[in-house]
Steps between C-alpha positions, in 0.01 A plus 500: 500500500140523621460487879476137604508275804823303535523156659833448676566130552724430795392841622636436849836367379833670442434644154119494500468703818723770360320504164165538678633779720636692201172469314300610803724803555439595138125491563441179305238243595665179620369156587733280703524141377569270794334218689407737784369787286132606517467343155739205540739386231673163522712351223404152626126575482406613148144561619634813673634648179175617341378707798845654544514593129154658488531862388878484468687671216864417588677234706840474664581129487728327748477124543554334837724340604696534175414495134750215449309246710330206324156592369557876516507544122164332451350700786617841381402417142145424620501820705611713204215361291244558774626851568480601135156344476393711797608820324853551635702702252841523671705225670831571672687178582779458754711228343811309607841575357687191387199270547397317180154435649453870559590579142232254387251704704628816333439345158149403607426860596655644186282274286177641645317796359558708812737790545786373716817597682744244641745561784760224510673499840693265725606542865378809685693720741202467732546124532748597773249703700152379408548134419680177583847649555381724785476239774853359456636856478336577834635176644853603399584225252399444139578157352463472124621268225861581410425480127288816480624749240513877532161664451404857397220523756214721381302735722126435517431874505646519148274215391195663660572835338519348152191286559291792626595707196424211266158448658398865465649612169591374155869584547604138555255321273632175356839548663704236679746634756766275649576680824799472734688714745807694379761253628530126564617402848544168676286385790795527743553860383131577547496356850819687590346830389193432715714407800709816476199727446314351797805494726481127555702184445321275251675184386475356152532120488539330160351150484437241232165495325430158653576625851284806438207280402553279806490806725175621343351157559618511862326835540180336370479731202224375263631275223359717220688802636822298533465384139441856379791655690748232400382528139551876500837474673611241246379686191456876515795534739738293287646813337250545218356809671827660609522743203352843574229643275378856445131410511419738784667790320322411176166516679550789742777710349717470812745243639377208704517527879816342639527237771713727720230770493241239589713379791560854631132593494381166637755488782370837618160341566653260754358192328832313530522571874182313593431287804696203360810707433807452712792739482 
């Protein structure tokens, strides 16, 4: 591929940050797409799209807060059209495994004239260290709906490695990879591994979905976030995503990173022994 500038949407997030770092290390020109970037990008403000797309040849697309939320399909469809009109030739989409709305977005991308790669993923390993599970882990108790099925958590470094390759070569053109970790584990098993690796006691408390929602309301969590989380817990964690895939190995020629390896490496950073932690 000819040398191009790549726009990384969500460039400060879990996958986007890692994609941008990989591209930069490879000597590629990167533009970060975020509200706080020098050239801002905001999904809710389409007027920011044109300046952010100026001079861009490839885009890593992540939609916030989730591609399954109402209105996301129409928004990303408009963005795809504007990006292609601005001269973008390659679009790499982070999609949602087990989400019908996400698959509609995939179809919208596949129907464009652009070269595309789709990475279909669900829950990340890093949700336990860089997202909403971190605070309850530090507090020593994680309460979650009892109905959650086992999940083959995928490592965001695997996603970033595939995405960076797809953005800088033709090796993954018009390929859809459904990516998971190598083994499905339950949330209690995941929390137990983290507790043992960090040398702490962390309780897992199963609750009903209704009680979980009530607790989020009590904590004054925004309604749109509560709706999203309870939707995801009730759909993609109902067992549909428990089967393991070989998408990472298809793309990279090696096995996916395992949750236990993630826990070992992350525990060594001390992240789970923060100021809130109690032994």
